DRENDO-1510 file (C-alpha; in Angstrom, 1 decimal, always signed):
<recs>
REC; n; res; u; v; w
REC; 1; MET; +190.5; +170.3; +221.0 .
REC; 2; ASN; +189.4; +168.1; +218.1 .
REC; 3; ARG; +185.9; +166.7; +218.2 .
REC; 4; SER; +185.5; +162.9; +218.8 .
REC; 5; VAL; +182.7; +160.5; +219.4 .
REC; 6; ASP; +182.7; +157.0; +220.9 .
REC; 7; LEU; +180.1; +154.7; +219.2 .
REC; 8; ARG; +181.6; +151.4; +220.3 .
REC; 9; SER; +179.0; +150.6; +222.9 .
REC; 10; ASP; +176.5; +152.2; +225.3 .
REC; 11; THR; +178.8; +150.8; +228.0 .
REC; 12; VAL; +181.3; +153.6; +227.5 .
REC; 13; THR; +179.0; +156.3; +229.1 .
REC; 14; GLN; +180.4; +158.4; +231.9 .
REC; 15; PRO; +178.3; +159.3; +235.0 .
REC; 16; SER; +176.8; +162.7; +234.8 .
REC; 17; ALA; +177.5; +165.3; +237.4 .
REC; 18; ALA; +174.1; +164.7; +239.0 .
REC; 19; MET; +174.7; +161.0; +239.0 .
REC; 20; ARG; +178.1; +161.4; +240.7 .
REC; 21; ALA; +176.5; +163.7; +243.3 .
REC; 22; ALA; +173.9; +161.0; +244.0 .
REC; 23; MET; +176.7; +158.4; +244.4 .
REC; 24; PHE; +178.7; +160.5; +246.8 .
REC; 25; ALA; +175.5; +161.2; +248.9 .
REC; 26; ALA; +174.4; +157.6; +249.1 .
REC; 27; PRO; +174.0; +156.1; +252.6 .
REC; 28; LEU; +176.2; +153.0; +252.8 .
REC; 29; GLY; +176.4; +149.7; +254.7 .
REC; 30; ASP; +177.9; +146.3; +254.0 .
REC; 31; ASP; +175.9; +144.5; +251.3 .
REC; 32; VAL; +177.5; +141.1; +252.2 .
REC; 33; PHE; +175.7; +141.5; +255.5 .
REC; 34; GLY; +172.6; +142.7; +253.7 .
REC; 35; ASP; +172.6; +146.1; +255.4 .
REC; 36; ASP; +173.6; +148.5; +252.7 .
REC; 37; PRO; +170.4; +150.7; +252.5 .
REC; 38; SER; +171.2; +152.0; +249.0 .
REC; 39; VAL; +171.5; +148.5; +247.6 .
REC; 40; ASN; +168.4; +147.3; +249.4 .
REC; 41; ALA; +166.4; +150.3; +248.1 .
REC; 42; LEU; +167.6; +149.6; +244.5 .
REC; 43; GLN; +166.7; +145.9; +244.7 .
REC; 44; ASP; +163.2; +146.7; +246.0 .
REC; 45; LYS; +162.8; +149.4; +243.4 .
REC; 46; ILE; +163.7; +147.3; +240.3 .
REC; 47; ALA; +161.8; +144.3; +241.6 .
REC; 48; ALA; +158.6; +146.3; +242.0 .
REC; 49; MET; +159.1; +148.1; +238.7 .
REC; 50; LEU; +159.3; +144.9; +236.8 .
REC; 51; GLY; +156.7; +143.0; +238.8 .
REC; 52; PHE; +158.8; +140.5; +240.7 .
REC; 53; GLU; +159.0; +139.6; +244.4 .
REC; 54; ALA; +162.7; +140.2; +244.8 .
REC; 55; ALA; +165.9; +141.3; +243.0 .
REC; 56; LEU; +169.7; +141.0; +243.5 .
REC; 57; PHE; +172.3; +143.6; +242.6 .
REC; 58; MET; +175.2; +142.2; +240.6 .
REC; 59; PRO; +178.5; +143.6; +239.3 .
REC; 60; SER; +177.7; +142.7; +235.7 .
REC; 61; GLY; +175.1; +141.4; +233.3 .
REC; 62; THR; +177.3; +138.3; +232.7 .
REC; 63; GLN; +177.2; +137.4; +236.4 .
REC; 64; SER; +173.5; +138.2; +236.6 .
REC; 65; ASN; +172.7; +135.8; +233.7 .
REC; 66; LEU; +175.0; +133.2; +235.2 .
REC; 67; CYS; +173.4; +133.3; +238.6 .
REC; 68; GLY; +170.0; +133.2; +237.0 .
REC; 69; LEU; +170.7; +130.2; +234.9 .
REC; 70; MET; +172.3; +128.4; +237.8 .
REC; 71; ALA; +169.4; +129.2; +240.1 .
REC; 72; HIS; +167.0; +127.7; +237.6 .
REC; 73; CYS; +169.1; +124.7; +236.6 .
REC; 74; GLN; +171.1; +121.9; +238.3 .
REC; 75; ARG; +174.1; +119.9; +237.0 .
REC; 76; GLY; +173.0; +117.9; +234.0 .
REC; 77; ASP; +170.1; +120.2; +233.2 .
REC; 78; GLU; +169.8; +122.0; +229.9 .
REC; 79; TYR; +168.8; +125.5; +228.7 .
REC; 80; ILE; +167.4; +126.3; +225.2 .
REC; 81; VAL; +169.0; +129.4; +223.8 .
REC; 82; GLY; +169.7; +131.1; +220.5 .
REC; 83; GLN; +172.9; +130.2; +218.6 .
REC; 84; LEU; +174.0; +133.9; +218.6 .
REC; 85; ALA; +172.5; +134.8; +222.0 .
REC; 86; HIS; +174.7; +136.6; +224.5 .
REC; 87; THR; +174.3; +134.0; +227.2 .
REC; 88; TYR; +175.5; +131.3; +224.9 .
REC; 89; ARG; +178.1; +133.0; +222.6 .
REC; 90; TYR; +179.5; +135.9; +224.5 .
REC; 91; GLU; +179.7; +135.0; +228.2 .
REC; 92; GLY; +182.6; +132.6; +228.2 .
REC; 93; GLY; +180.6; +129.4; +228.4 .
REC; 94; GLY; +180.0; +130.2; +232.1 .
REC; 95; ALA; +176.8; +128.1; +232.4 .
REC; 96; ALA; +178.5; +125.0; +231.1 .
REC; 97; VAL; +181.9; +125.6; +232.8 .
REC; 98; LEU; +180.7; +126.7; +236.2 .
REC; 99; GLY; +177.2; +125.4; +236.4 .
REC; 100; SER; +177.5; +122.1; +234.4 .
REC; 101; ILE; +174.4; +123.2; +232.5 .
REC; 102; GLN; +174.2; +122.0; +228.9 .
REC; 103; PRO; +173.2; +124.7; +226.4 .
REC; 104; GLN; +170.9; +123.6; +223.5 .
REC; 105; PRO; +171.6; +126.3; +220.9 .
REC; 106; LEU; +169.1; +126.8; +218.1 .
REC; 107; ALA; +169.2; +128.8; +214.9 .
REC; 108; GLN; +167.9; +132.4; +215.0 .
REC; 109; ASP; +166.4; +134.4; +212.2 .
REC; 110; ALA; +167.5; +137.9; +211.1 .
REC; 111; VAL; +165.8; +139.5; +214.1 .
REC; 112; GLY; +167.0; +137.0; +216.7 .
REC; 113; GLN; +163.9; +134.8; +216.9 .
REC; 114; MET; +164.1; +131.0; +217.3 .
REC; 115; ASN; +161.4; +129.1; +215.4 .
REC; 116; LEU; +158.7; +127.9; +217.8 .
REC; 117; ALA; +158.7; +124.5; +216.2 .
REC; 118; ASP; +162.4; +124.2; +216.8 .
REC; 119; ILE; +162.0; +125.1; +220.4 .
REC; 120; ALA; +159.3; +122.5; +220.8 .
REC; 121; ALA; +161.5; +119.9; +219.1 .
REC; 122; ALA; +164.4; +120.7; +221.4 .
REC; 123; ILE; +162.6; +119.9; +224.6 .
REC; 124; LYS; +163.8; +116.5; +225.7 .
REC; 125; PRO; +161.6; +113.7; +227.0 .
REC; 126; ASP; +162.2; +112.6; +230.6 .
REC; 127; ASP; +164.7; +109.9; +229.8 .
REC; 128; CYS; +168.1; +109.1; +231.3 .
REC; 129; HIS; +169.7; +109.4; +227.9 .
REC; 130; PHE; +169.1; +113.2; +227.8 .
REC; 131; ALA; +169.9; +116.2; +229.7 .
REC; 132; ARG; +166.9; +117.6; +231.5 .
REC; 133; SER; +165.3; +120.5; +229.6 .
REC; 134; ARG; +164.7; +123.1; +232.3 .
REC; 135; LEU; +164.8; +126.6; +230.9 .
REC; 136; LEU; +164.3; +128.8; +227.8 .
REC; 137; CYS; +166.6; +131.8; +227.6 .
REC; 138; LEU; +165.6; +134.8; +225.4 .
REC; 139; GLU; +167.2; +138.1; +224.8 .
REC; 140; ASN; +165.5; +141.5; +224.3 .
REC; 141; THR; +166.8; +143.6; +222.6 .
REC; 142; TRP; +168.8; +141.3; +220.3 .
REC; 143; ASN; +171.3; +143.1; +218.1 .
REC; 144; GLY; +169.1; +146.2; +218.5 .
REC; 145; TYR; +165.9; +144.4; +217.5 .
REC; 146; PRO; +163.1; +144.5; +220.1 .
REC; 147; MET; +161.3; +141.2; +220.4 .
REC; 148; PRO; +157.5; +141.4; +219.5 .
REC; 149; SER; +155.2; +140.8; +222.4 .
REC; 150; ASP; +153.3; +138.1; +220.7 .
REC; 151; TYR; +156.5; +136.1; +220.1 .
REC; 152; LEU; +157.5; +136.5; +223.8 .
REC; 153; HIS; +154.1; +135.2; +224.8 .
REC; 154; GLN; +154.0; +132.3; +222.4 .
REC; 155; ALA; +157.6; +131.1; +223.2 .
REC; 156; THR; +157.3; +131.3; +227.0 .
REC; 157; ALA; +153.8; +129.8; +226.9 .
REC; 158; LEU; +155.1; +126.9; +224.8 .
REC; 159; VAL; +157.9; +126.0; +227.3 .
REC; 160; ARG; +155.7; +126.4; +230.3 .
REC; 161; GLU; +153.3; +123.9; +228.9 .
REC; 162; ASN; +156.2; +121.5; +228.9 .
REC; 163; GLY; +157.3; +122.2; +232.4 .
REC; 164; LEU; +160.2; +124.6; +231.6 .
REC; 165; ALA; +160.8; +128.1; +233.1 .
REC; 166; ALA; +161.8; +131.2; +231.1 .
REC; 167; HIS; +164.6; +133.6; +231.7 .
REC; 168; LEU; +165.2; +137.0; +229.9 .
REC; 169; ASP; +168.6; +138.4; +229.2 .
REC; 170; GLY; +167.2; +142.0; +229.4 .
REC; 171; ALA; +170.6; +143.8; +229.2 .
REC; 172; ARG; +168.8; +146.4; +227.0 .
REC; 173; LEU; +165.3; +145.7; +228.3 .
REC; 174; PHE; +164.4; +149.4; +228.6 .
REC; 175; ASN; +165.5; +150.1; +225.0 .
REC; 176; ALA; +163.0; +147.3; +224.0 .
REC; 177; ALA; +160.4; +148.9; +226.3 .
REC; 178; VAL; +160.8; +152.4; +224.8 .
REC; 179; ALA; +160.7; +151.0; +221.2 .
REC; 180; SER; +157.6; +148.8; +221.8 .
REC; 181; ALA; +155.6; +151.0; +224.2 .
REC; 182; ALA; +152.0; +151.6; +223.3 .
REC; 183; PRO; +150.8; +155.2; +223.0 .
REC; 184; ASN; +150.8; +156.9; +226.4 .
REC; 185; GLU; +152.6; +153.9; +227.9 .
REC; 186; SER; +155.6; +154.7; +230.0 .
REC; 187; ALA; +158.9; +153.0; +229.6 .
REC; 188; ALA; +158.6; +151.5; +233.0 .
REC; 189; ALA; +155.1; +150.1; +232.3 .
REC; 190; ALA; +156.3; +148.7; +229.0 .
REC; 191; ALA; +159.3; +147.0; +230.7 .
REC; 192; ARG; +156.9; +145.5; +233.3 .
REC; 193; ARG; +154.7; +144.2; +230.5 .
REC; 194; ILE; +157.7; +142.5; +228.7 .
REC; 195; ALA; +159.0; +141.1; +232.0 .
REC; 196; SER; +155.6; +139.6; +232.8 .
REC; 197; HIS; +156.3; +136.8; +230.4 .
REC; 198; PHE; +159.3; +135.5; +232.3 .
REC; 199; ASP; +160.2; +133.8; +235.6 .
REC; 200; SER; +163.4; +135.8; +235.9 .
REC; 201; VAL; +164.9; +138.8; +234.2 .
REC; 202; SER; +168.4; +140.2; +234.1 .
REC; 203; VAL; +168.5; +143.9; +233.5 .
REC; 204; CYS; +171.6; +146.1; +233.0 .
REC; 205; PHE; +172.2; +149.6; +234.4 .
REC; 206; SER; +175.5; +150.3; +232.7 .
REC; 207; LYS; +174.4; +150.4; +229.1 .
REC; 208; GLY; +171.7; +152.8; +227.9 .
REC; 209; LEU; +170.8; +153.8; +231.4 .
REC; 210; GLY; +174.3; +155.2; +231.9 .
REC; 211; ALA; +175.3; +153.9; +235.3 .
REC; 212; PRO; +179.0; +153.0; +235.6 .
REC; 213; VAL; +178.5; +149.5; +236.9 .
REC; 214; GLY; +175.9; +147.0; +237.7 .
REC; 215; SER; +173.0; +144.7; +236.7 .
REC; 216; ALA; +170.1; +143.1; +238.7 .
REC; 217; LEU; +168.5; +139.7; +238.6 .
REC; 218; CYS; +164.8; +139.8; +239.3 .
REC; 219; GLY; +162.6; +136.8; +240.2 .
REC; 220; SER; +160.8; +135.0; +243.0 .
REC; 221; LYS; +162.0; +135.2; +246.6 .
REC; 222; GLU; +163.1; +131.5; +246.3 .
REC; 223; LEU; +165.0; +132.0; +243.1 .
REC; 224; ILE; +166.8; +135.1; +244.3 .
REC; 225; ALA; +167.8; +133.3; +247.5 .
REC; 226; ARG; +169.4; +130.6; +245.4 .
REC; 227; ALA; +171.0; +133.2; +243.2 .
REC; 228; HIS; +172.4; +135.0; +246.3 .
REC; 229; ARG; +174.3; +131.9; +247.3 .
REC; 230; ILE; +175.6; +131.5; +243.7 .
REC; 231; ARG; +176.6; +135.2; +243.6 .
REC; 232; LYS; +178.8; +134.6; +246.7 .
REC; 233; MET; +180.5; +131.6; +245.1 .
REC; 234; ALA; +181.1; +133.6; +241.9 .
REC; 235; GLY; +182.8; +136.4; +243.9 .
REC; 236; GLY; +180.0; +138.9; +243.4 .
REC; 237; GLY; +179.5; +139.9; +247.0 .
REC; 238; MET; +180.5; +143.5; +247.3 .
REC; 239; ARG; +180.8; +145.6; +250.5 .
REC; 240; GLN; +179.8; +149.3; +250.3 .
REC; 241; ALA; +178.1; +148.6; +247.0 .
REC; 242; GLY; +175.5; +151.3; +247.7 .
REC; 243; PHE; +177.9; +153.8; +246.1 .
REC; 244; LEU; +177.2; +151.9; +242.8 .
REC; 245; ALA; +173.6; +151.2; +243.5 .
REC; 246; ALA; +172.9; +154.9; +243.9 .
REC; 247; ALA; +174.0; +155.4; +240.3 .
REC; 248; ALA; +171.6; +152.7; +239.1 .
REC; 249; THR; +168.8; +154.2; +241.1 .
REC; 250; TYR; +169.5; +157.7; +239.6 .
REC; 251; ALA; +169.5; +156.1; +236.2 .
REC; 252; LEU; +166.1; +154.5; +236.8 .
REC; 253; ASP; +164.7; +157.8; +238.0 .
REC; 254; HIS; +166.1; +160.0; +235.2 .
REC; 255; HIS; +167.3; +158.0; +232.2 .
REC; 256; LEU; +164.4; +155.8; +231.1 .
REC; 257; GLU; +162.3; +158.0; +228.8 .
REC; 258; ARG; +165.4; +159.7; +227.3 .
REC; 259; LEU; +166.4; +156.4; +225.6 .
REC; 260; ALA; +164.1; +157.6; +222.8 .
REC; 261; ASP; +166.7; +160.2; +222.1 .
REC; 262; ASP; +169.3; +157.5; +221.5 .
REC; 263; HIS; +166.9; +155.7; +219.2 .
REC; 264; ALA; +166.4; +158.9; +217.2 .
REC; 265; LEU; +170.1; +159.4; +216.8 .
REC; 266; ALA; +170.6; +155.9; +215.6 .
REC; 267; GLN; +167.9; +156.6; +213.0 .
REC; 268; ARG; +169.7; +159.7; +212.0 .
REC; 269; LEU; +172.9; +157.8; +211.5 .
REC; 270; ALA; +171.2; +155.0; +209.6 .
REC; 271; GLN; +169.4; +157.4; +207.2 .
REC; 272; GLY; +172.7; +159.2; +206.6 .
REC; 273; LEU; +174.4; +156.0; +205.6 .
REC; 274; GLN; +171.7; +154.9; +203.1 .
REC; 275; ASP; +173.2; +156.8; +200.2 .
REC; 276; ILE; +176.8; +155.5; +200.6 .
REC; 277; CYS; +177.8; +153.0; +197.9 .
REC; 278; GLY; +179.5; +150.0; +199.5 .
REC; 279; LEU; +177.5; +150.0; +202.7 .
REC; 280; GLN; +174.4; +148.0; +203.8 .
REC; 281; VAL; +172.6; +149.1; +206.9 .
REC; 282; ARG; +171.1; +146.1; +208.7 .
REC; 283; SER; +169.5; +147.4; +211.9 .
REC; 284; ALA; +168.5; +150.6; +213.5 .
REC; 285; GLN; +165.3; +150.0; +215.5 .
REC; 286; THR; +166.7; +151.0; +218.8 .
REC; 287; ASN; +170.2; +152.4; +219.6 .
REC; 288; ILE; +172.3; +150.0; +217.6 .
REC; 289; VAL; +173.2; +150.3; +213.9 .
REC; 290; PHE; +174.9; +147.4; +212.1 .
REC; 291; VAL; +176.6; +148.0; +208.8 .
REC; 292; ASP; +178.0; +145.6; +206.3 .
REC; 293; VAL; +181.0; +146.9; +204.3 .
REC; 294; ALA; +181.5; +145.6; +200.8 .
REC; 295; ASP; +184.8; +144.0; +199.6 .
REC; 296; GLY; +186.2; +143.4; +203.0 .
REC; 297; ARG; +187.0; +147.1; +203.7 .
REC; 298; GLY; +185.6; +147.0; +207.2 .
REC; 299; PRO; +188.9; +147.0; +209.0 .
REC; 300; ASP; +190.3; +149.8; +206.8 .
REC; 301; LEU; +187.2; +151.9; +207.5 .
REC; 302; LEU; +187.5; +151.3; +211.3 .
REC; 303; ALA; +191.1; +152.4; +211.2 .
REC; 304; TYR; +190.3; +155.5; +209.2 .
REC; 305; LEU; +187.4; +156.4; +211.5 .
REC; 306; LYS; +189.7; +156.1; +214.5 .
REC; 307; GLN; +192.1; +158.6; +212.9 .
REC; 308; ARG; +189.2; +161.0; +212.5 .
REC; 309; GLY; +188.1; +160.6; +216.2 .
REC; 310; VAL; +185.2; +158.2; +215.6 .
REC; 311; LEU; +185.3; +154.9; +217.5 .
REC; 312; ALA; +183.2; +151.8; +216.4 .
REC; 313; THR; +183.5; +148.1; +216.6 .
REC; 314; GLY; +183.8; +145.4; +213.9 .
REC; 315; LEU; +183.2; +142.0; +215.6 .
REC; 316; ILE; +180.1; +141.0; +213.6 .
REC; 317; GLY; +180.0; +143.7; +210.9 .
REC; 318; LEU; +180.5; +147.3; +211.8 .
REC; 319; ARG; +178.5; +148.3; +214.9 .
REC; 320; PHE; +177.6; +151.9; +215.9 .
REC; 321; VAL; +175.8; +152.4; +219.3 .
REC; 322; THR; +174.2; +155.7; +220.3 .
REC; 323; HIS; +173.9; +156.6; +224.0 .
REC; 324; LEU; +173.6; +159.5; +226.4 .
REC; 325; ASP; +177.1; +160.8; +225.7 .
REC; 326; VAL; +176.4; +161.0; +221.9 .
REC; 327; ASP; +174.6; +164.0; +220.3 .
REC; 328; ALA; +173.6; +165.0; +216.8 .
REC; 329; ALA; +177.0; +166.6; +216.2 .
REC; 330; GLY; +178.7; +163.4; +217.1 .
REC; 331; VAL; +176.5; +161.4; +214.6 .
REC; 332; ASP; +177.3; +164.0; +211.9 .
REC; 333; LEU; +181.0; +163.7; +212.6 .
REC; 334; ALA; +180.7; +159.9; +212.1 .
REC; 335; LEU; +178.8; +160.4; +208.9 .
REC; 336; GLU; +181.3; +163.0; +207.6 .
REC; 337; ALA; +184.2; +160.6; +208.2 .
REC; 338; ILE; +182.5; +157.6; +206.7 .
REC; 339; ARG; +181.6; +159.6; +203.5 .
REC; 340; ALA; +185.2; +160.9; +203.3 .
REC; 341; PHE; +186.5; +157.3; +203.4 .
REC; 342; PHE; +184.2; +156.1; +200.6 .
REC; 343; ALA; +184.8; +159.2; +198.6 .
REC; 344; GLN; +188.5; +158.1; +198.5 .
REC; 345; VAL; +187.6; +154.6; +197.5 .
REC; 346; ILE; +184.7; +155.2; +195.1 .
REC; 347; PRO; +184.9; +158.9; +194.3 .
REC; 348; THR; +182.2; +158.9; +191.6 .
REC; 349; ALA; +179.7; +156.6; +193.3 .
REC; 350; ASN; +179.2; +159.0; +196.2 .
REC; 351; ALA; +179.4; +162.3; +194.3 .
REC; 352; ALA; +175.6; +162.7; +194.4 .
REC; 353; THR; +174.0; +162.8; +197.8 .
REC; 354; SER; +170.3; +162.1; +198.4 .
REC; 355; PRO; +168.1; +164.8; +199.9 .
REC; 356; VAL; +167.6; +162.8; +203.0 .
REC; 357; ALA; +171.3; +162.3; +203.5 .
REC; 358; ALA; +172.0; +166.0; +202.8 .
REC; 359; ALA; +169.8; +166.9; +205.7 .
REC; 360; TYR; +172.2; +165.1; +208.0 .
</recs>
């Protein structure tokens, strides 16, 4: 059987044998009635881990963010968000369509940060001409970049001074935690420190943590009660959902610290790409590597890689994502295929290989 590697996203992971065993052994109830013990245990666990009063299990991160935004905001309210943020750009406009919440998108820099002065200027006065500014929404990680702690503090403190709340799209919160953890600080402790800046946090279990389905929204008891009603309206009430919650609990118990392995593999990939003429590596701080391809050859490269058993995406430049189903051999397979493609296109430019690249 030919070797292959799927680097499209960390959402493609398959449950491990141990995770599947935990799922099949999970005690079940009816979560719509609130009596699924595995769901309740997960909600208590993630809320306590991140320092919140309560949490709500959701089918997806998109629904978790939507319920969070709608729990914070009413019709005619506004949330401030990055122009390229997932909650604004990649969630189907749900807050506006379903919640009648106006987004106020702002420009972001190369690492996803909005200028603090721009945030301050975007907050509307209390006047009937304007939508009511209610919420700041940040994302961590953003395109693989972890947000610095001082930026999180400054941005959330700024909006609180003006009466706004703060929500974190933490789809890859634990990747950010591992990347920014202090010496001897656990991933869980670092995640709690990041979450402490926010009034609500959405965290995904089906990306780097490797569960097959699910996210959680964390916040106060009052906010989660509002989100629970919204989840019902959005069709997110599931029955024997403990089968899925058990996978998320297993991931929290076994897959946090190992995210550092994914980050190391992303660095291995990025370093191996540095010597290839025609490529520019843009990000590799956590588990995501973005690559710009010269002369519009990105689609051709993606097609070539697919033929060689390497899957990646090309929505905003080529993106390669490492995860628990990727190992060093898979990264090396990708590097070999990419080098082979450019050797055909520019055979002389890639004839010499740097010592760093040769090691990979």
